[in-house]
C-alpha positions as CSV (number, residue, x, y, z in Angstrom):
1,M,9.3,-21.5,5.3
2,D,9.4,-23.7,2.3
3,F,6.9,-21.4,0.6
4,Y,9.2,-18.5,1.0
5,R,12.2,-20.4,-0.3
6,H,10.1,-21.4,-3.4
7,M,9.0,-17.8,-3.9
8,F,12.6,-16.6,-3.6
9,R,13.7,-19.1,-6.3
10,A,10.8,-18.1,-8.5
11,T,11.5,-14.3,-8.2
12,R,15.2,-14.3,-8.0
13,N,15.4,-13.4,-11.7
14,N,12.3,-11.2,-11.6
15,P,12.6,-8.3,-9.2
16,L,9.3,-6.9,-10.4
17,A,7.5,-10.0,-9.3
18,L,9.2,-9.8,-5.9
19,L,8.1,-6.2,-5.5
20,V,4.5,-7.0,-6.4
21,G,4.5,-9.9,-4.0
22,G,5.9,-7.7,-1.2
23,L,3.2,-5.1,-1.8
24,A,0.5,-7.8,-1.8
25,C,1.8,-9.2,1.6
26,I,1.5,-5.8,3.4
27,P,-2.3,-5.8,3.7
28,L,-2.3,-9.5,4.6
29,I,0.1,-8.9,7.4
30,S,-1.9,-5.9,8.6
31,V,-5.1,-8.1,8.7
32,A,-3.2,-10.9,10.5
33,V,-1.9,-8.4,13.2
34,S,-5.4,-7.0,13.6
35,V,-6.9,-10.5,14.1
36,A,-4.1,-11.5,16.5
37,N,-4.9,-8.4,18.6
């Protein structure tokens, strides 16, 4: 959770970076769900 707090602080003034980070997390989450199943 500390990682997410750090990322929030880093991207609070940079919405574009937050958007890019969110898009990058989508495939990672999909892979994690596939592995879990």
